[in-house]
C-alpha positions in Angstrom: -16.7 -4.3 9.6 -17.2 -3.5 5.9 -17.2 0.2 5.2 -20.3 1.6 3.6 -20.2 1.5 -0.2 -16.5 0.7 -0.4 -16.2 -3.0 0.3 -13.2 -2.4 2.5 -12.5 -3.6 6.0 -10.0 -2.2 8.5 -7.6 -4.8 9.9 -6.1 -4.9 13.4 -3.0 -3.4 11.8 -5.1 -0.4 10.7 -4.8 -1.2 7.0 -7.8 -1.1 4.7 -8.3 -4.3 2.7 -10.9 -5.9 0.4 -13.7 -7.5 2.5 -13.6 -11.1 1.2 -10.8 -12.5 3.3 -13.0 -12.4 6.4 -10.0 -11.7 8.7 -9.2 -15.4 8.6 -5.4 -15.8 9.0 -4.7 -18.0 6.0 -7.2 -16.2 3.7 -5.7 -12.8 4.9 -2.2 -13.9 4.0 -3.4 -15.1 0.6 -5.1 -11.7 0.0 -2.0 -9.7 1.1 0.8 -11.8 -0.4 -0.6 -13.6 -3.4 -3.8 -12.5 -4.9 -3.3 -10.2 -7.9 0.4 -10.3 -7.9 1.7 -11.0 -11.5 2.9 -14.5 -12.1 5.0 -15.8 -15.0 6.0 -19.2 -13.7 4.4 -22.0 -15.8 4.1 -24.4 -12.9 2.2 -21.9 -10.7 0.0 -20.9 -13.6 -0.9 -24.5 -14.3 -1.5 -25.2 -10.6 -3.8 -22.2 -10.4 -5.9 -23.0 -13.5 -6.3 -26.5 -12.2 -7.2 -25.5 -8.7 -9.7 -23.0 -9.9 -11.3 -25.9 -11.8 -11.5 -27.9 -8.6 -12.9 -24.9 -6.8 -16.0 -24.8 -9.1 -19.0 -25.1 -6.9 -17.0 -24.6 -3.8 -15.2 -21.7 -2.0 -11.6 -20.8 -2.7 -10.9 -21.0 1.0 -11.7 -24.8 0.9 -9.2 -25.2 -1.9 -6.6 -23.0 -0.3 -6.7 -25.1 2.9 -6.1 -28.2 0.9 -3.6 -26.8 -1.5 -0.5 -28.5 0.0 -2.4 -31.8 -0.2 -3.2 -31.1 -3.9 0.5 -30.3 -4.5 1.6 -33.6 -2.9 -1.0 -35.5 -4.9 -0.3 -33.9 -8.2 3.5 -33.9 -8.2 3.8 -30.3 -7.4 1.7 -29.5 -10.5 4.7 -30.2 -12.7 2.5 -30.8 -15.8 5.2 -33.0 -17.5 4.9 -35.4 -14.6 1.1 -35.1 -14.3 0.7 -35.9 -18.0 2.2 -39.3 -17.2 -0.4 -40.2 -14.6 -2.4 -43.4 -15.2 -5.5 -45.1 -13.9 -3.6 -46.1 -10.8 -2.9 -42.5 -10.1 -6.5 -41.6 -10.6 -7.6 -44.2 -8.1 -5.0 -43.1 -5.7 -6.3 -39.5 -5.9 -9.9 -40.5 -5.7 -9.1 -42.2 -2.3 -7.1 -39.2 -1.1 -9.3 -37.5 1.6 -6.9 -34.5 1.6 -8.1 -33.2 -1.7 -11.4 -32.8 -3.5 -12.1 -36.4 -4.7 -13.9 -35.6 -7.9 -13.0 -38.1 -10.5 -14.0 -35.8 -13.4 -11.8 -33.0 -12.1 -8.9 -35.3 -11.4 -9.1 -36.7 -15.0 -9.4 -33.1 -16.2 -6.1 -32.1 -14.5 -4.3 -35.0 -16.2 -5.8 -34.1 -19.5 -4.9 -30.4 -19.0 -1.3 -31.4 -18.2 -1.1 -33.0 -21.6 -2.7 -29.9 -23.2 -0.2 -27.7 -21.3 2.7 -29.6 -22.9 1.2 -28.9 -26.3 0.7 -25.3 -25.4 4.4 -24.9 -24.5 5.3 -26.4 -27.8 3.0 -24.1 -29.8 3.3 -20.9 -27.7 6.7 -21.2 -26.1 5.3 -21.2 -22.5 2.0 -21.1 -20.6 2.9 -17.6 -19.4 3.4 -16.3 -22.9 0.0 -17.7 -23.8 -1.9 -16.3 -20.9 -0.3 -12.9 -20.7 -1.0 -12.2 -24.4 -4.7 -12.0 -23.2 -4.0 -9.3 -20.6 -6.7 -6.7 -21.0 -5.7 -3.2 -22.1 -5.9 -0.6 -19.3 -8.7 1.3 -21.1 -10.7 -2.0 -21.3 -10.9 -2.1 -17.5 -13.6 -0.4 -15.4 -12.4 2.6 -13.5 -13.9 1.3 -10.3 -14.3 -2.3 -9.4 -17.7 -3.4 -8.1 -16.9 -4.8 -4.7 -20.0 -7.0 -4.8 -18.4 -8.9 -7.6 -14.9 -9.2 -6.2 -14.4 -12.7 -4.9 -17.7 -13.9 -6.3 -18.6 -15.5 -9.6 -17.8 -13.2 -12.5 -16.6 -13.3 -16.1 -15.6 -10.8 -18.8 -15.4 -10.8 -22.6 -11.7 -11.6 -22.3 -12.2 -14.6 -19.9 -14.9 -15.9 -22.2 -12.6 -15.7 -25.2 -9.8 -17.4 -23.3 -12.3 -20.1 -22.2 -13.4 -20.7 -25.7 -9.8 -20.9 -27.0 -8.7 -23.3 -24.2 -11.7 -25.6 -24.9 -10.8 -25.6 -28.6 -7.3 -26.7 -27.6 -8.8 -29.6 -25.5 -8.7 -28.1 -22.0 -11.6 -28.9 -19.6 -13.1 -27.3 -16.5 -12.0 -23.9 -17.8 -15.3 -22.0 -18.0 -15.4 -18.1 -18.2 -15.8 -17.7 -14.5 -13.0 -20.1 -13.7 -10.7 -18.3 -16.1 -11.6 -14.9 -14.7 -10.8 -16.0 -11.2 -7.5 -17.2 -12.5 -6.9 -13.8 -14.2 -7.6 -12.0 -10.9 -5.3 -14.3 -8.9 -2.4 -14.3 -11.3 -2.3 -10.6 -11.8 -3.6 -10.3 -15.4 -6.0 -7.8 -13.8 -5.9 -5.8 -10.6 -9.2 -6.3 -8.8 -8.1 -5.1 -5.4 -10.6 -2.5 -4.5 -9.8 1.3 -4.5 -8.5 2.0 -1.0 -7.2 -1.5 -0.3 -3.6 -1.0 0.6 -2.6 -3.9 -1.7 -4.0 -2.1 -4.8 -1.1 0.3 -5.3 1.4 -2.4 -4.5 -0.1 -4.6 -7.2 -0.1 -1.6 -9.6 3.6 -1.1 -9.0 4.3 -4.8 -9.4 2.4 -4.9 -12.6 4.3 -1.8 -13.9 7.7 -3.5 -13.3 6.6 -6.9 -14.4 8.3 -8.1 -17.6 5.5 -9.6 -19.8 6.7 -13.0 -21.2 6.8 -13.4 -24.9 7.8 -17.0 -25.4 
């Protein structure tokens, strides 16, 4: 049950958590072990920005439950490999019932893989690029609106990243998609006040070495 005015739920283990995982085992594990923990690995960052694009119009839970199928279909999201995909690969993926068979999003992932290679050449790494956009602590609200967590949202920073990515030729990277990516990859900590993960994430972010190239 959601606690009044907090957006928290109490699990069977007695821990307080953000409400949006719905106590579903796989979603709960994602909330506890992944969401908001800072990531510097380029493959994981590329995977996430692409999967957030696939998620557009759907729930993240739908994507999460198909994530291994996506990984199998897209060569583990190694963008150097994905950039080499051809029309045969597109047709293979369009026929793959284990993923979201959206031709535009499949082509977008291949396009974005090529753009990712360009970004590594210009910025040093995807992680260096994305982490340079990390909002300053004083730019973040003191209290997160629990009604917005896990729902469509965007910020000035996510809008700026979206515009810059589009200038670089990326696609399916709107401000809402980018903000969901920022939340998941730890560029911001949107676990609610009182969620047991929030302090863990703060500690992880404090010790995290920001990439510079």
